[in-house]
C-alpha positions in Angstrom: 45.5 -96.4 79.4 44.1 -95.5 82.8 44.1 -98.3 85.4 42.1 -97.4 88.4 42.5 -98.7 91.9 38.8 -99.7 91.9 39.2 -102.3 89.2 42.7 -103.6 90.0 41.3 -106.6 92.0 39.0 -107.6 89.2 41.8 -107.5 86.6 44.0 -109.8 88.6 41.2 -112.1 89.6 40.1 -112.5 86.0 43.6 -112.9 84.7 44.1 -115.7 87.2 41.1 -117.5 85.8 41.8 -116.6 82.2 42.9 -120.1 81.1 39.4 -121.4 82.0 37.9 -118.5 80.2 39.8 -119.1 77.1 38.9 -122.7 77.3 35.2 -122.0 77.1 35.2 -121.7 73.3 37.3 -124.9 73.0 34.8 -126.7 75.2 31.9 -125.7 73.0 33.8 -126.8 69.9 34.5 -130.2 71.5 30.8 -130.5 72.5 29.7 -130.0 68.9 31.6 -133.2 68.0 29.8 -135.4 70.5 27.2 -137.9 69.5 23.9 -136.6 68.4 22.1 -139.9 68.9 19.9 -138.4 71.6 18.3 -135.2 70.3 15.1 -135.3 72.3 14.3 -131.9 74.0 15.5 -131.4 77.6 15.0 -128.5 80.0 17.9 -127.9 82.4 17.1 -124.5 83.8 14.2 -122.0 84.1 14.8 -118.3 84.8 13.2 -116.9 86.8 12.6 -120.1 88.7 9.2 -118.9 90.1 6.9 -115.9 90.1 4.1 -114.2 91.9 0.4 -113.4 91.3 -0.3 -109.7 90.8 3.3 -108.7 90.6 3.6 -108.0 86.9 1.1 -108.6 84.0 3.5 -111.0 82.3 6.8 -112.7 82.8 9.5 -113.6 80.3 11.1 -117.0 80.9 14.5 -118.0 79.7 14.5 -121.8 79.3 17.9 -123.5 78.9 18.5 -127.0 77.6 18.6 -128.7 74.2 16.3 -129.3 71.3 14.1 -126.4 72.4 13.0 -125.3 68.9 9.4 -125.2 70.0 6.5 -125.5 67.6 4.0 -125.2 70.5 4.1 -124.3 74.2 1.0 -124.7 76.4 0.5 -124.7 80.2 -1.9 -126.6 82.4 -3.4 -123.4 83.9 -6.2 -121.9 81.7 -5.5 -118.5 83.1 -1.9 -118.6 82.0 -1.6 -117.4 78.4 1.5 -118.2 76.3 1.8 -114.9 74.4 4.8 -115.9 72.2 8.0 -117.9 72.1 11.4 -117.5 70.6 14.0 -120.3 70.3 17.7 -119.5 69.9 21.2 -120.8 70.2 20.5 -123.8 68.0 17.7 -124.9 70.3 19.8 -124.4 73.5 17.4 -121.6 74.7 13.7 -120.9 74.5 12.2 -117.6 75.5 8.6 -117.9 76.7 6.3 -114.9 77.4 3.5 -115.8 79.8 0.6 -113.5 80.6 -1.3 -113.9 83.9 -5.1 -113.9 83.7 -7.2 -112.4 86.5 -8.2 -115.8 87.7 -4.6 -117.1 88.2 -4.2 -118.7 91.6 -1.3 -120.0 93.6 0.1 -123.3 92.4 2.6 -124.8 90.0 2.2 -124.3 86.3 3.4 -127.2 84.2 4.1 -126.1 80.7 4.6 -128.6 77.8 7.1 -127.8 75.0 6.5 -129.5 71.7 9.4 -129.5 69.2 10.2 -131.5 66.0 12.4 -133.8 68.1 9.8 -134.6 70.8 8.1 -133.3 73.9 9.4 -132.0 77.2 8.1 -129.8 80.0 9.0 -127.3 82.7 7.4 -126.1 85.9 6.9 -122.6 87.2 5.7 -122.2 90.8 3.3 -119.3 91.2 2.6 -117.8 94.6 0.6 -115.1 96.2 2.7 -112.1 97.3 3.7 -111.7 101.0 2.5 -108.7 102.9 4.7 -105.7 101.9 4.8 -104.1 105.4 8.4 -103.7 106.6 9.7 -104.8 103.2 11.1 -102.7 100.3 11.5 -99.8 102.8 14.1 -97.7 101.0 16.7 -95.5 102.7 16.4 -92.0 104.2 19.0 -89.5 105.4 18.7 -90.8 109.0 20.1 -94.2 107.8 23.7 -95.3 108.1 25.0 -98.0 105.7 27.6 -100.6 106.7 29.4 -102.3 103.8 30.4 -106.0 104.3 32.2 -108.5 102.2 30.4 -111.6 103.5 33.3 -113.9 102.8 35.5 -111.7 105.1 33.2 -110.9 107.9 32.1 -114.0 109.9 31.9 -117.7 109.4 28.5 -118.8 110.7 28.4 -122.2 108.9 31.7 -124.0 108.4 30.0 -126.7 106.4 29.8 -124.4 103.3 33.4 -123.3 103.4 34.3 -125.5 100.4 31.3 -126.7 98.4 31.6 -130.0 96.5 31.5 -128.1 93.2 34.4 -125.8 94.3 37.1 -128.0 95.6 40.3 -126.2 96.6 38.6 -122.8 96.8 38.8 -122.3 100.6 42.1 -121.2 102.1 42.4 -118.4 104.7 46.1 -118.2 104.1 45.6 -117.0 100.5 44.5 -113.4 100.0 42.3 -114.2 96.9 40.8 -117.5 98.0 37.5 -117.9 99.8 37.9 -117.5 103.6 34.6 -119.0 104.8 32.5 -116.0 105.8 28.9 -116.4 104.9 25.3 -115.0 105.3 24.7 -116.8 108.5 27.8 -115.2 110.0 26.4 -111.7 109.0 23.0 -112.6 110.6 24.6 -113.7 113.8 26.3 -110.4 114.2 23.4 -108.1 113.5 23.2 -107.3 117.2 26.8 -106.0 117.0 25.8 -103.7 114.2 22.6 -102.6 115.9 24.6 -101.7 119.0 27.1 -99.8 117.0 24.3 -97.6 115.5 24.2 -99.0 112.0 20.7 -99.1 110.3 21.5 -100.6 106.9 23.7 -103.5 105.7 25.2 -103.5 102.2 26.6 -106.9 101.2 28.9 -107.2 98.1 27.2 -109.5 95.5 25.8 -112.8 96.9 25.1 -114.4 93.5 26.9 -117.5 92.4 30.4 -116.9 91.1 32.6 -119.2 89.0 36.3 -119.0 89.9 38.2 -119.9 93.0 39.2 -116.3 93.3 35.7 -114.8 93.0 35.1 -114.4 96.8 34.2 -110.8 96.0 31.1 -111.7 94.1 31.6 -109.7 90.9 32.1 -112.7 88.5 28.6 -114.1 88.3 27.8 -117.4 86.6 24.2 -117.6 87.8 22.1 -114.5 88.5 19.3 -116.5 90.2 21.4 -118.4 92.8 23.2 -117.6 96.0 26.9 -118.5 95.9 27.2 -121.9 97.8 30.2 -120.5 99.8 27.8 -118.0 101.3 24.8 -120.2 101.9 21.4 -120.6 100.3 18.5 -118.5 99.2 16.9 -119.4 102.5 19.9 -118.1 104.4 19.6 -114.8 102.5 15.9 -114.6 103.2 16.5 -115.3 106.9 19.1 -112.6 107.0 16.8 -110.0 105.5 14.0 -111.0 107.9 16.3 -110.9 110.9 17.5 -107.4 109.9 13.9 -106.2 109.6 13.1 -107.6 113.0 16.0 -105.4 114.3 14.6 -102.4 112.4 17.5 -102.6 110.0 17.6 -102.6 106.2 19.4 -104.6 103.5 21.1 -103.4 100.3 21.7 -105.8 97.5 24.7 -105.3 95.3 23.5 -105.8 91.7 25.7 -105.8 88.5 23.6 -105.5 85.3 26.7 -104.2 83.5 28.5 -107.6 83.1 28.8 -111.2 84.2 31.9 -113.3 84.9 33.9 -114.8 82.1 33.0 -118.3 83.2 29.2 -117.7 82.9 27.7 -120.4 80.5 26.4 -117.6 78.3 29.9 -116.7 77.2 30.3 -119.9 75.3 26.7 -120.1 74.3 24.8 -116.8 74.4 21.0 -116.9 74.5 21.0 -114.5 71.6 23.7 -113.5 69.1 23.7 -110.0 70.5 23.2 -110.9 74.2 26.6 -109.3 74.8 28.4 -106.4 73.2 30.9 -108.4 71.2 32.2 -111.9 71.6 35.1 -113.4 73.5 37.2 -113.1 70.4 36.0 -109.7 69.3 35.1 -107.0 71.8 36.2 -103.6 72.9 37.7 -102.6 76.2 35.6 -100.3 78.5 38.7 -99.2 80.4 40.7 -97.8 77.5 39.0 -94.5 76.6 40.0 -93.2 73.1 40.3 -89.5 74.0 43.5 -89.6 76.1 44.2 -86.1 77.3 41.3 -84.7 75.3 40.2 -82.4 78.2 43.6 -81.2 79.1 44.3 -83.4 82.1 47.5 -85.3 82.5 47.6 -89.1 83.2 48.5 -88.3 86.8 45.5 -86.1 87.2 43.1 -88.7 85.9 44.6 -91.7 87.6 42.6 -93.1 90.5 39.2 -92.6 89.1 37.2 -93.7 86.1 37.1 -91.7 82.8 33.5 -90.5 82.6 34.0 -87.0 81.4 33.2 -87.8 77.8 29.8 -89.3 78.8 28.6 -86.0 80.3 29.9 -83.9 77.4 26.9 -82.8 75.1 29.4 -82.2 72.3 31.0 -85.7 72.3 29.9 -87.9 69.3 29.1 -91.5 70.2 32.4 -92.8 68.9 34.1 -91.1 71.9 32.1 -92.9 74.6 30.9 -96.1 72.9 33.7 -98.2 74.3 32.8 -97.1 77.9 29.3 -98.3 77.6 29.8 -101.2 75.2 33.3 -102.5 76.0 34.0 -105.5 78.2 35.0 -104.4 81.7 38.7 -104.1 81.5 38.5 -106.1 78.3 37.6 -109.3 80.3 34.2 -109.2 81.9 31.5 -109.8 79.3 29.3 -106.6 78.8 25.6 -107.1 78.7 23.8 -105.6 75.7 21.2 -103.7 77.5 19.9 -102.0 74.3 18.4 -105.4 73.4 14.9 -105.3 74.9 15.0 -109.0 75.7 18.2 -108.5 77.7 16.7 -105.5 79.4 13.6 -107.4 80.4 15.7 -110.3 81.7 17.8 -107.9 83.9 14.7 -106.1 85.2 13.0 -109.3 86.1 16.1 -110.5 87.9 16.0 -107.4 90.1 12.3 -107.9 90.7 12.8 -111.5 91.6 15.5 -110.8 94.2 13.4 -108.0 95.8 10.2 -110.1 95.9 12.0 -113.2 97.1 13.6 -111.5 100.1 12.0 -108.2 100.8 15.3 -106.3 100.5 15.2 -102.5 100.8 17.4 -101.2 98.0 20.1 -101.8 95.4 23.6 -100.7 95.2 24.4 -100.6 91.5 27.9 -101.5 90.4 29.7 -99.8 87.5 26.7 -97.5 86.9 28.0 -95.2 84.1 29.2 -98.2 82.1 25.5 -99.0 81.2 23.6 -96.6 78.9 21.3 -94.2 80.7 18.2 -95.2 78.7 18.4 -98.6 80.2 18.7 -97.2 83.8 15.7 -95.0 83.2 13.5 -98.0 82.2 15.0 -100.3 84.8 14.4 -97.8 87.7 10.9 -97.0 86.4 10.1 -100.7 86.2 11.2 -101.3 89.8 9.3 -98.2 91.1 6.0 -99.3 89.6 6.1 -102.2 92.0 8.3 -100.9 94.8 7.8 -97.1 95.0 10.0 -96.7 98.1 12.9 -98.9 97.0 16.3 -97.1 97.0 18.8 -97.4 94.1 22.4 -96.1 94.6 24.7 -95.8 91.6 28.4 -96.1 91.8 30.1 -93.3 89.9 33.8 -93.3 90.7 34.8 -89.7 89.9 36.0 -86.7 91.9 34.1 -84.0 89.9 30.5 -83.2 91.0 29.7 -82.0 87.5 30.3 -85.6 86.4 28.7 -87.5 89.3 25.6 -85.3 89.3 25.0 -86.0 85.6 24.2 -89.6 86.5 22.0 -88.9 89.5 18.2 -89.2 89.0 15.5 -86.6 89.5 16.0 -84.5 86.4 16.6 -84.9 82.7 20.0 -84.0 81.2 21.1 -82.9 77.8 20.2 -86.3 76.4 16.6 -85.9 77.5 17.0 -88.8 80.0 16.4 -89.0 83.7 18.4 -92.0 84.9 15.8 -92.6 87.6 18.4 -93.7 90.2 17.6 -92.5 93.7 21.1 -91.2 94.4 24.8 -91.8 93.8 27.8 -92.3 96.0 29.4 -88.9 96.9 32.8 -89.7 95.4 33.7 -86.0 95.2 33.4 -85.8 99.0 35.4 -89.0 99.4 38.3 -87.5 97.4 38.1 -84.2 99.3 38.0 -85.9 102.7 41.1 -88.0 101.9 42.9 -85.0 100.4 42.1 -82.8 103.4 42.8 -85.3 106.2 45.8 -87.2 104.6 47.4 -85.1 101.9 47.5 -81.5 103.3 44.7 -80.0 101.1 42.9 -76.9 102.5 39.8 -77.6 104.5 38.0 -75.3 102.1 37.9 -78.2 99.7 34.9 -79.5 101.7 32.9 -76.4 101.2 33.9 -76.4 97.5 32.3 -79.9 97.1 29.2 -78.8 99.0 28.7 -75.7 96.9 28.0 -78.0 93.9 24.9 -79.5 95.6 22.7 -77.4 93.4 23.6 -79.8 90.6 21.7 -82.6 92.3 17.9 -82.9 92.6 18.3 -84.6 96.1 21.8 -83.7 97.6 20.6 -84.8 101.0 20.4 -88.4 99.8 24.0 -88.5 98.5 25.9 -91.4 100.1 29.0 -90.0 101.9 31.9 -92.2 102.8 35.7 -92.2 103.2 36.5 -95.9 102.5 35.1 -98.9 100.7 36.2 -102.3 99.3 37.9 -100.8 96.2 40.4 -98.5 97.8 43.2 -98.8 100.4 42.0 -98.7 104.0 42.1 -95.1 105.5 44.2 -96.3 108.4 46.9 -97.5 106.0 47.1 -94.5 103.7 50.3 -92.4 103.9 50.1 -89.8 106.7 47.1 -91.4 108.4 46.7 -91.7 112.2 44.0 -92.9 114.5 43.3 -89.2 115.1 42.7 -88.7 111.4 40.5 -91.7 111.1 38.3 -90.4 113.9 38.0 -87.0 112.1 37.0 -88.9 108.9 34.2 -90.5 110.9 33.3 -87.2 112.5 32.8 -85.4 109.2 31.1 -88.3 107.4 28.6 -88.6 110.2 27.8 -84.9 110.5 27.7 -83.6 106.9 24.6 -83.9 104.8 23.9 -87.2 103.1 23.5 -90.9 104.0 26.8 -92.1 105.6 28.4 -95.4 104.5 31.0 -97.1 106.7 33.3 -100.0 105.6 33.4 -103.0 107.8 36.3 -102.9 110.4 37.0 -99.2 110.0 35.3 -98.7 113.4 38.2 -100.6 115.0 40.9 -99.1 112.7 41.5 -102.2 110.5 44.5 -101.7 108.2 45.2 -102.8 104.6 46.6 -101.3 101.4 45.4 -101.9 97.9 43.3 -105.0 97.0 43.3 -107.6 98.4 45.0 -106.2 101.5 42.0 -104.0 102.1 39.8 -107.1 102.6 41.2 -108.8 105.7 38.9 -111.0 107.8 37.2 -109.3 110.7 39.0 -110.5 113.8 36.7 -112.8 115.8 34.5 -113.8 112.9 36.1 -117.3 113.0 36.2 -119.6 116.0 39.9 -120.2 115.6 40.8 -116.5 115.7 43.0 -115.6 118.6 40.9 -112.5 119.5 37.3 -111.4 119.0 37.0 -107.7 118.1 33.2 -108.0 118.1 33.7 -107.8 121.9 35.3 -105.1 123.9 37.6 -107.6 125.5 39.0 -108.5 122.1 40.0 -105.0 121.1 43.2 -103.1 121.8 43.0 -99.9 123.7 43.3 -97.9 120.5 40.7 -100.0 118.7 38.3 -99.5 121.6 38.9 -95.7 121.6 38.0 -95.6 117.9 35.0 -97.9 118.4 33.7 -95.8 121.3 34.2 -92.6 119.2 32.2 -94.0 116.3 29.5 -95.5 118.4 29.0 -92.2 120.3 28.7 -90.3 117.0 26.2 -92.7 115.5 24.0 -92.6 118.6 24.2 -88.8 118.7 23.2 -88.7 115.1 20.2 -90.8 115.8 19.2 -88.6 118.8 19.4 -85.3 116.9 17.3 -84.9 113.7 19.3 -81.8 112.7 22.3 -84.1 112.1 20.4 -86.3 109.7 17.7 -84.3 107.9 18.8 -80.8 108.8 19.7 -78.3 106.1 23.4 -77.5 106.0 24.6 -73.9 106.2 28.2 -72.7 105.9 29.3 -70.5 108.8 33.1 -70.3 108.3 35.6 -72.0 106.1 39.4 -71.6 105.6 42.6 -73.5 105.1 42.4 -75.4 108.4 38.8 -75.2 109.7 35.2 -75.5 108.8 32.2 -74.5 110.9 28.7 -75.4 109.7 25.2 -75.4 110.9 22.6 -78.2 110.5 19.1 -76.9 111.0 15.6 -78.3 111.2 12.4 -76.5 112.2 12.9 -77.5 115.8 16.7 -77.9 116.2 20.0 -76.1 115.3 23.3 -77.8 115.7 26.8 -76.3 115.0 29.7 -78.5 114.0 33.3 -77.1 114.3 36.1 -79.0 112.5 39.7 -78.0 113.2 42.2 -79.8 111.1 45.2 -77.9 112.5 47.5 -79.6 114.9 47.1 -76.7 117.3 44.1 -75.3 119.1 42.4 -72.4 117.4 39.5 -70.0 117.9 36.6 -69.3 115.5 34.7 -66.0 115.7 31.6 -66.4 113.5 28.9 -63.9 113.0 25.4 -65.4 113.1 23.7 -62.3 111.6 21.7 -63.2 108.6 22.0 -66.9 109.3 19.5 -69.5 110.5 21.3 -69.4 113.9 20.6 -65.7 114.4 19.0 -65.0 117.7 20.5 -68.0 119.5 20.8 -67.5 123.3 23.2 -70.2 124.3 24.6 -73.6 123.5 25.2 -77.0 124.9 28.2 -79.2 124.1 27.0 -82.5 122.5 30.3 -84.0 121.4 34.0 -83.2 121.6 36.2 -81.0 123.8 35.5 -77.7 122.2 33.9 -74.7 124.0 31.4 -72.3 122.4 30.1 -69.0 123.7 27.3 -67.0 122.1 27.5 -63.3 122.6 25.0 -61.2 120.8 24.9 -62.4 117.2 28.3 -64.0 117.3 29.5 -67.5 118.3 33.0 -67.9 119.5 34.4 -71.5 119.4 37.6 -72.7 121.0 38.5 -75.9 119.2 41.3 -78.3 120.2 43.8 -79.3 117.6 42.6 -82.1 115.2 39.0 -82.1 116.5 35.4 -82.2 115.8 33.1 -80.4 118.3 29.3 -80.4 118.1 27.1 -77.8 119.9 23.3 -77.7 120.3 22.1 -74.1 120.0 19.3 -72.7 122.3 
């Protein structure tokens, strides 16, 4: 069995809440013994809770309640056609497909449900769409993503620290409790991020979660509600609007693969096959059946997810079925996305969040654990409405031949194009950490880059060296402040869209989960220092912050560092020199990983830099001299130097 660092926190969090999970089935059994005196139909929930004119031709509603075995459903708007209905769960659920006529206007539809037990109704507010300008913008190579766990960033509204429905969930002294950070806290610190040079904010899931340890957001119990610890839907909408006013963008972390074990569906699913399996009988997505099938040892495969079998055209379904159908680590209920009703529900959920807020893209959790056919339809459904919207898949694996299989833009052996805009560049993540922390040759970087031909759009890969699922870079063995700055230097000059993890710009420390998720110092009024301000940072923190800020602003000022084509110039055990080139600009980056100064003599003949007449130092302490068709670079030890060619 392979236990990855990425899922360790989820395992522990779910195990901590397992008694409540196991009790769900018992609760349902007890409920069945209650009095049936009142059997009149009742509606308790409508999903989605509202919709928009001209957004889609129809909408599928999931109505929850009791006694919903409808014999007839009709709405008060003549332009709203009830196409069909489907009751399930012993009358606990009713699916209603509504078609919008051309004459539909803004207002509230009141729909009447008639069943053998009586009559009830539900409402569906219908509104005109807002202007789409500055909304659904999508990402580009000149963007920079900043990953935030809202609960750990800043507390903008102390009144929501411990909602009435979640007593005992807030305790900053406990690593796995809620700490009080929220959406208002993020909004209040957008100017800090803007000044740093960030263009896009990625928040871990903001949907409502069910356990006292679910501060991370990945244990959803309601896919149409903001977690009350973080605020309200209005708070989220105001955050997106404020970001757009600052010319920044917002990524929503979405999880169609699974829900939390406390979701009401687990005890009473809307359909018998709503999930793959049941709480009593299901497979485990994290226990692949092939073991050392591909000749790798347990040590070689530890630390990343086992997706090799999914990209193998010779593998029969029995070898990969547990990965796509199994409950995540055997605990988190796996959505049956092959069921077209489930697929429509999940697509509408994504459309609802986009339309409700104007968000600019989705980060997609556990991307390979969901069948590719679903992703193809899901992405196509989003693009029909939001053609610029960016979707980024998480594929936690060090091999580009694996990660590229899931990237969109081309069909694979299965005849499917996943449709996803891009994926996180985990191969580069592993290479960066191996080179900077574990003594691997610098040539590893060029080796990852030579696989870019496997991707339809390598310039849109999301590069990073840290996130919420791995130990902080500053706390890894062999790390130093110098190494951390080099990690930033490479991430912000290589091709791709960089992603930074909150607090790394000041060198925050932390081992494995939950130690890698400390509160940002200064996000709480009671904090002894405020690292959002220069006066609250140590000298070393300020040096790292200044280094990162300079690089981010330099990147914004020089298009070659964002959209320029990347060319290898030199690569060996301790150094890498590369060129970023656009039609109007050429920039050379020299990376020296040796502890000693060294010189590079690089021929420019036959390269895009041929004919350069001189250079200007843009960043770092290196010196470059162009003589004929050769560039000679003197690079200090452990350094990044950037030169503009003339």
